[in-house]
C-alpha positions in Angstrom: 59.6 -44.3 -65.1 62.4 -44.0 -67.7 59.8 -43.9 -70.5 57.8 -41.3 -68.7 60.9 -39.2 -67.9 62.0 -39.4 -71.5 58.5 -38.4 -72.8 58.5 -35.4 -70.3 61.9 -34.2 -71.3 61.6 -34.6 -75.0 57.9 -33.7 -75.1 58.3 -30.4 -73.2 61.9 -29.3 -73.9 62.4 -28.9 -77.6 66.0 -27.7 -77.1 67.1 -30.9 -75.5 68.7 -33.4 -77.9 69.9 -36.0 -75.5 69.0 -37.3 -72.0 71.4 -39.3 -69.8 71.5 -41.1 -66.5 73.9 -43.2 -64.4 73.6 -46.2 -62.1 76.0 -48.5 -60.2 77.4 -51.4 -62.1 75.8 -53.8 -59.6 72.3 -52.4 -60.1 71.5 -54.9 -62.8 67.7 -54.3 -62.7 68.3 -50.6 -63.5 70.8 -51.4 -66.2 68.3 -53.7 -67.8 65.6 -51.0 -67.5 67.8 -48.5 -69.4 68.3 -51.0 -72.2 64.7 -52.1 -72.4 63.6 -48.4 -72.7 65.9 -47.8 -75.7 68.8 -46.2 -73.8 72.4 -47.0 -74.9 75.3 -47.6 -72.6 77.7 -44.8 -73.3 80.3 -45.0 -70.5 81.7 -47.3 -67.8 83.5 -45.3 -65.1 85.7 -47.7 -63.1 85.5 -47.2 -59.4 83.4 -44.1 -60.1 80.7 -44.6 -57.5 81.7 -44.1 -53.9 80.4 -46.7 -51.4 80.2 -45.7 -47.7 82.2 -48.2 -45.7 83.3 -50.1 -48.8 85.3 -50.1 -52.0 83.9 -47.9 -54.8 82.1 -49.6 -57.7 81.9 -48.6 -61.3 79.3 -46.1 -62.5 77.6 -46.9 -65.8 76.2 -44.2 -67.9 73.3 -44.5 -70.4 71.9 -42.0 -72.8 69.0 -41.6 -75.3 68.9 -39.2 -78.3 65.8 -37.3 -79.2 65.8 -38.9 -82.7 66.0 -42.4 -81.2 63.2 -41.6 -78.8 61.1 -40.3 -81.7 61.7 -43.3 -84.0 62.0 -46.1 -81.4 65.5 -47.0 -82.6 68.9 -47.1 -80.9 71.8 -45.4 -82.8 74.7 -47.8 -82.6 78.0 -46.7 -81.0 81.5 -48.0 -81.8 83.3 -48.5 -78.5 86.8 -49.1 -79.9 87.1 -46.3 -82.4 90.8 -45.6 -81.8 93.4 -48.3 -82.1 97.1 -47.8 -81.1 
């Protein structure tokens, strides 16, 4: 589904340069699917996903760039780019 959605977005919307999605931290199958389809983890929002009747869980964001989709590569990202 992610591959089909990426192909639809990038194949029909030339103005779109990036595509993103989010899932819960405990949805390991979806997180693996994002990675297998060439998406890159871009954010981890602590307690960002409300859970009815329970404690919130983290929301994890993934994205794919048009150039990565076109070339089948993943542009690396440096998490710790600022040191204090």
